[in-house]
N, C-alpha and C positions, 0 to 999 in steps of 0.2 A: 785719207790712206793710207794714214797711222794706227786710224781707230779701224778703219779693216788687218791693218796687220797683227793690231792687239787680239782683236777676237778668236783670228786664226792661231795667235798664240795662247791664248787661252780655251779653244778646245785644244789644242794638244797640252796642256796643265790638264784640265778638266776630267783626258781619258786614261783616267784612271794611271796606275805606278809603274812609272817607268821600270829598265831590267836596275839601275841603278841604285834603285831609291829603295828595288827588293836586294838586295845588297848590301845598302845601309841601313837595311830593318834593325841591325841593333844600337842603331845614332841611339843618344836624346830629340825626341820632337822642341822642335827650336821653340824658340818664344817671342814677348813678344807682342805686340797688336799689330794689322796687320799695316798700317798705318807710320807704325815705328821703321826706322831706317839710321844704319849707321854706320856712318860716311868715317870711310877713313885715310882723311891725309896729312901730309907734314903741316906742322902751327903755323908756319910760315905761308905756306900756300894759303892757309884754310884761312889768315888773315888780311890775302891781295886779293889778288884778281879773278881768282882761282874758285876762294874762297866768297865773292861775290857774288859771281857765275851762278856756284853753286846753290847758293840758297836763295836769288832770285828764281830761277828753275824751280828747285823743288820744295820750295816752302808757301807756293804762291798756293792761291786763296779756292780752295775746293767751290767749284761752283754747286746752288741746289738749297745752300742749308741755312739756319734761319739765324743763325751769330757767324761769323767769319770762325772758317779754322783752313790750317795749314791742305795740303794735298796729304805731306807724311810730316812725321817728328822726327826732323832731322838733329839726331846725335852725333856730334865730331867726338874721332876719339883722334890722340896720336900714338895712344897704345905700341907698342914696338911687337910686341910677343901678341900680341894680340891678342886678351887674358881669356880665361873662359866662362866671364860672364861675356864677355861683343859674340865669345866666336858662339856662342848659343841664339844669338838671334837672326831670324824668317830672312829678314833682309839688309845685307851689308853691301855696300859700296867700294871699293878700293881703286885708290891713282896711286900710281908708280909709273915715279922715273928713271928709266936705264938707255945712260949714252952711248951703252956700250955694245948693247945686244940688241934694244930696242930699233929694224930701222922705218922707221914711220909708227903713224897711231896708230892705238887698235884695239878691239874690247872683247875683252873674253869673258863667254861667260861659265857657271860651275854651276852645278850642283849638288845639296847632299856633301857638303866636306864637311863638317862641321853636326850635322844635325839633318833632321830626317824634317825633308819638303819645305829647304834653305837653299836660298837662292843667293847665291855671292858672283857682283859684276864685276870685272877687273878692267880699267880703264888705263894703259900703261902710254907712253912716247918718252921723246931724249929729252923735251922740258915743260915748265912750266907752258908755253905757248900753244903748245902741240895737245898736251892735256884738253885745255878751256875748250882749242879746234873740236877736238873728238866729242868732245863732251858737250858743248853747241850741238854740232853734229846726230849723235843719239840721243838725246835728253827728250825726245816725247818717245820715244824703244822703249826709255829706259825706264820713263815712267808707266809705259803699258806694260813692260816685263812684270814688274814688281807690284800692280797692280793682280795682274793677273792671278802673282803666283798666293799673292796674300787670297783671293776668293778663292785658289786652289788649300788652299791650308786652312779654311773655313768650310770647304764639303766635306774632308777625309775626317776635318771634328765632323762636323753631325753624320757622315754615311758609318764611325761610330759611334758614337749616342746618340744618336737620333733615331724616331719608331719607323722600322721596317711595316708594321703593322699602315701605318696611316700613310707610307708611301706608298703602300698595294692598297688602299684604301678610294687614294685619289690618282691613282692608274683603274681604280674598276668603273668610276664613275666617267672619267678626263680619256682615256687611251692614251696617259700619257705620263712615262718618267719620272721623279723629279721628287732632291731630298731632302728631306725637314730637318730643322736644328729639332733637337731635346727638347721637351715643355708643349708645343706647339699643340695646338690640338683644335680641333672642328669648330665653330661657330656659328656657321651653316656650310647648307652646300645639295646641291642638285645635280638633274644629268648637265647641265651646262657652266657650272661655276663650282670653285671650292674657296671660301674662306675658312682659314687658319690665322689663329691667332696666341700670343706668348707673350703674358704678364706676369710681372715679378717686381722685385722692392730692390732700391739702393739704398746705403742710407749717407746720406751726407750730415753735417752736424748735427750730428746726436737724435734727426729725425728721416721718416719710411720715407724712399719717397717714390712715386709713378713709372715705372717704365713699363711702353707699351710696345709691338710689332706686331708684325702684320702680314699675309699676304696675300690676295686676291687673282688666281685666276678662273680665268674665264674664255669661252671663246663662239665665233658663230660665225655661218656658213660665209665662202668669197665666194661675193657678186659681182663687186666692180674694183678700180684698182685701186680708186676714190676714195676706196675703206682702210687704206696705203698716209693718204696725207695728213700732216701730222696734228691737224683741225682736228680731222673726225676721232684722227682717233684720240686725241682729248674731250673729243663733244662724248664719245663715245663711252671709256672711259668717268666719264664725269653723272654720266647717263648708271654706269656699275656703279659705282660708289655712293650714291643715292637712293638705285634699291635695297643695301644691300649691308653697307657699312655705316647704324641706328647712329649718333651724338648720345650721348650720357641724358641730357631734353628731351620730351615731348619734342616733335617735329626737330628735330633740329637732324642732320647726317654729313656724309666726308663727301667733299667734294674739289678743284683744283684748284688755287688761287692761281689765278690770272691778275693778280691788280700791283701786285710788289714784287717778287720774282716770275718772269714770265719762266715756264717753262721752255729749255731746252732742248731739241729737239735733233738726233743725229738719223742717220738709215748706215746700216751693220747689217755686213753680214757674220750670221748664229746659227754655228754648222750648219755653210750649204743651203741657205733660208734666208729668205730677207727679211731684216728684222730692221723695226726703231725704238733706237732708245730714247726716251722722255727725262730729263734727271727736272724737280723744280720743288714748290711745295705743296700742303692739304693745307687744308683750313675747315673749321664747322660751322656752316650753316646755322646760324639762332644760337652758339656756344661761342667762349675766346677759349681757345685750341688748338693745334697746327704741330707740322713740325715737314718732314722732309719728303719724301718720295723718290723709288728713281722704278722704271714702267718700261716692262721689253714686251712690244707686240713682234710676233712672229708669223711669217706665211707658212704652212701647214699647204703644200703644193698638193701634195699626194693624197692627200684627203679632201682638198679644198674648202680652207675653211681658216677660220686667224684668230691665233691664239695669242693675248694678254694677259700678261704675269706682270702685277702693280705688288711692291712690297712696299711700307712704310713703317715710322720712325717715331715718338711720340716721348720723350727727357727733353722733359722742359726742368729739372734742372743742372743737365748733363749736357756737355759737348756731344754728339748727332755722328758725327762721322762714323766710327764701328759699332755702331746702334745698324745703320743703313746698312756700311757695310754690309754687315751680317744676313739681313732679308734679300740684299742683294745675292749670295752665296747662292740663296735657295734661288730664286727667276732663273739664275741662268743654271743652274744644274740642271735644267727642263731636259728634257727630250724624246721622240717623238719616234714613237715605236712602228717600223713596217710587218705590211699585215705578213703574217703567217711564219715570219721570224721571235724568237726567245727574248728575256728580259737584255737587256745588251750588257755584256762588264762593262766598266768600269777599271 
């Protein structure tokens, strides 16, 4: 249920700017990476039971990464005036005790208070026990809120900086709307699939290191509900990867690793379509190379076809969470065009 709600929320975020965003267009852009989360809570509570609960819930390990990384980089502050450096962050969680005006624990959500595409969540209660109770009740929803908003910020970044020409070419091939990242290019394509790549370098320790990201989108006719079973989804993706994405040496190719971290599949509602999200690790058959992936398989019942969008990251010298989030924002920007309708405004 939480995941269903998360994707309902993400749909709301991805449907473009709300009226309050239009009114806040002169605010600075929110700063920080998608996984950065500022938590404001008094020092004594941060060192006590509430702080322990926050760390347990918000610093838990994200599934499907080759090295252990938390779902959020939680940064605690007690800055009473909430100085400018903190106000600019995209994800902010505030805990407040008010014994006189709060009748019971509650949670308020605010957008675009100090920055564009910012999400602020305030949890209020009469005492610390009330804060803990409300946080425990809402912790998964909070995670879903901040993750969805982080993807939304990346979507807007891609919409502003990405190639409209590339997006239109994908539309003409697959009849699918998608918003790609700046620097992405066609590696391979035909009428049933596109493979997009983004290659760059990042410096560390005086050396430049490779970072590779990619998105593979492919579709095929829908003939049976069995196609939507996780095992069949993974097998189909494996076949597509083997045929499409070669490794760096002869007879090597990308496939899904089922040995060390088993792929985790979850049924979700994606823009009112049945879908399955899969997370796990990919490897290279015939070569020592791998990384994390996220995959979305969607049933487009209007066209009687199954569409799979697979995003991967390769960054052996760096943490992978944010690189994977970047390709996740691309695959979750997908929209199906209804026959006879113009391209949707987001």
